[in-house]
C-alpha positions in Angstrom: -19.2 29.2 -33.9 -20.7 32.9 -32.3 -18.3 34.5 -28.9 -21.4 33.5 -26.6 -21.8 29.1 -28.0 -17.8 30.3 -27.2 -18.3 31.5 -23.9 -21.1 28.7 -23.1 -19.1 26.1 -23.8 -16.2 27.5 -22.1 -19.1 28.6 -19.0 -19.1 24.7 -19.0 -16.0 23.0 -19.2 -15.2 24.9 -16.2 -18.2 23.9 -14.3 -17.8 20.6 -14.9 -13.5 21.3 -14.2 -14.4 22.8 -11.0 -16.6 20.2 -9.9 -14.4 17.4 -10.5 -11.5 19.5 -8.6 -14.2 19.5 -5.9 -14.4 15.8 -6.3 -10.6 14.8 -6.2 -10.3 17.0 -2.5 -12.9 15.5 -1.0 -10.9 12.1 -1.8 -8.1 13.3 -0.7 -9.5 14.2 2.4 -11.2 11.3 3.4 -7.7 9.3 1.9 -5.5 11.2 4.4 -8.3 11.0 7.8 -7.0 7.2 6.3 -3.3 7.6 6.2 -3.9 9.1 9.9 -6.1 6.4 11.1 -3.2 3.5 9.6 -0.5 5.6 10.7 -1.9 5.0 13.8 -2.4 1.1 14.0 0.8 1.1 12.7 2.7 2.9 15.6 0.2 0.7 18.1 1.5 -2.6 16.5 5.3 -1.4 16.2 5.1 -0.4 20.0 3.6 -3.9 20.7 6.3 -5.9 18.7 8.9 -3.8 20.6 7.5 -4.0 24.1 7.0 -8.1 23.1 10.8 -7.6 22.1 12.2 -6.6 25.6 9.6 -8.3 27.6 9.1 -12.3 25.4 7.1 -13.4 28.8 4.0 -10.3 27.2 3.3 -12.6 24.0 0.2 -14.5 23.5 0.8 -18.0 24.5 0.8 -20.6 20.6 -2.9 -21.9 20.1 -2.7 -25.8 22.2 -3.1 -27.6 18.8 -6.1 -29.4 17.8 -7.0 -32.9 19.0 -6.2 -35.7 16.7 -8.9 -38.2 15.9 
């Protein structure tokens, strides 16, 4: 294999690796945003449960049973 062919092969591999890194970076950024949104949701649910535990009257009334035929 000539030096030019080896360099071309290395440059091709480098280009693929750079693209893979960019794709992975985008995936990590999307997941980080999703994690932050989920953290907010968990925090909201935690606060809601805490307030219900402290004041049971705030809990929604259970749904009445369906009528029997």
